[in-house]
C-alpha positions, 0 to 999 in steps of 0.5 A, a space after each residue: 479463515 479470510 471470506 474474502 474469496 481465497 481460492 480466487 485469492 489463490 488463483 491470481 497467486 498460482 497465475 503470478 507465480 507462472 507469468 514470473 517461473 517462481 517456485 510458491 509454495 504454501 507452509 502449513 501454517 498457510 503463508 503463501 513463500 514465492 521465490 524466483 531464484 535469478 543466476 548472475 545476480 549478485 542482490 536479494 529484493 523481498 516483499 511480504 506483504 498482507 490483503 491490508 487497506 484503508 479501505 478496511 474499515 469495517 470486520 468480524 473477529 472470531 464473533 466480534 464486529 470490530 470498526 476501524 477508524 480511518 488509516 488504520 492500516 497506515 497507522 499499523 504498518 508505521 507501528 509495525 517496523 518499529 518493537 521494543 528494541 527499536 526500530 527496523 530500520 536502524 537494524 537494517 541500516 547495520 545489515 545494509 539494506 536498503 528497507 523499504 514498508 507501504 499503504 495501500 488502498 486493500 493491501 500493507 507491503 513490507 521490503 528489502 533489498 541486501 546484496 548481502 546477510 541477507 539470512 539476516 535480513 530474511 529475520 528482521 522482516 519475518 521479526 518484526 511484522 509477524 511480532 506487534 508491539 503496541 502500547 498506550 505510550 508509542 502510539 501516543 508518538 506514532 499519532 503525533 509524528 503523523 497528524 504531520 505528515 496528513 497535515 503536509 499533504 495538505 499542501 498538496 494539490 496533486 493529492 488534494 484534487 484525487 481526494 476530491 475526485 474520490 468523494 465526487 466519486 463516492 456516497 459512503 465507500 471509504 475510499 471518500 478518505 485519505 489512506 492517512 485518516 485523518 488527526 482526529 481518527 488517528 485519535 481514537 485508535 486503541 493498543 486493543 483496536 491494532 492487536 485484531 487488526 494483526 491478529 486478524 490480516 497478520 495472519 499467515 494464510 492471509 500474506 504472501 512473502 516474494 524473493 527473487 535474486 540469488 535466492 532459493 525456496 528452500 532459504 526463503 522456506 528455513 526463513 520461516 521456520 527461524 520466525 514460527 510461520 512454518 508450522 500450522 496454526 488454527 486460524 481466526 474467524 474473521 470476515 468481511 466485505 466492502 461497501 459496493 457503490 450505487 446510485 447516483 455519483 454523489 456530486 458531479 464537481 467540486 472546487 479549491 484554490 490553493 496557492 498553486 502557480 498553474 491551476 490543476 483539474 481533475 476529471 474522473 468518472 465511476 464503473 462497475 469492478 472488473 469481474 476477475 480474469 476479465 482482461 478484455 474490459 481492462 485494457 479497453 479502461 486503459 485505452 480509453 484514458 489515453 485516448 480522450 487524454 494521451 501523448 498523442 492525443 492532447 498533443 492536439 487536444 490541448 496546444 492550444 493552453 499547454 496543459 501539464 498532463 499527467 493520466 492516472 489509471 490503474 488499480 493503487 494508490 498508497 502512501 509512503 515515505 522513506 529515510 533517504 535522501 533526494 527528491 523526486 519525479 512523478 512516480 510511476 511504481 505500486 511504491 516510489 517516491 518516499 517521504 522524511 519520517 519524523 517530519 510525516 513526510 510520504 508519497 502516495 503511491 506508497 507509503 515507505 521507509 527507507 532505512 538510509 538516514 536523509 529527509 527526502 520528497 516525494 510527489 503524489 502518483 495518481 493512481 486507483 484502485 480497484 474498485 473501477 476508476 480512470 483518472 486525469 491530472 491537467 495542469 
């Protein structure tokens, strides 16, 4: 079992289920299934998630210590979508589903929405995540693709600004490192490392299947049974911890130059992690950002410069890519935006992939993760 406060994790799942009036069940395998049947809806939305993100860099699996290079969770998300029979997103395209995936600091999620062939789409989703397949050749190929993605984001002022702020806030926390890692760090990955991650963090007891729309809980559970996710199994012993950041800030400020039309600057402060269920403090921290750089405040405080003010406050962030045409504005959801999988285009608000062909781009979403901070971008 994972030692990451599993009781609190279960309690959070229960509260989430109650908040949206959905049914929930924990299967003998340990997998949590959430379902909200919505009469009158013609579509189904499903998301299959694991508590494994970019901050999970060291853990013990069955007594063996494993240390991962930066970018492992993001790289693994890419590889989980590849099967011996081909890319899973080509299977989604044949069913007419819109599929996606993203990696953030503390989770990796795979999702789809569809109006037909729901059982078939559930089988694709559960099958690709439940049956990892890695070889040296496929890993080497993906290293090249993600390497291009990393280099492309070196040209993103927003994302470089966010990473610079993290390096000012944290001396040795994993948040200092890009979700995708570096070209050098992902070159260290091996099939054995990736299989260790799937055994430890892709176990049913560390995952959640959530569905909503024209679907029933029984239908979702049947899909789990078809894909071997129902029966009880002996869990691997996994122990992990994310180091707490204490002491003074490593840097008070940082500067870098880029060929942009308007200068950009960011302001950030580091807070202690929120206590479980401390909604009052969370709301106060969100309000503080509004008071400093909210819409009404900036009209007077920054009127002389008329800057483009963007505020980022919260607990989520990630990297995304997609295969759907069209360019979007600043994403607001945890998995909005994206980039072409072949060119390595991605969105930092959630690493994504879509089933439809065509290149796409997306602006970074400056949204922070749980360790406690508020971040603002001004240009």
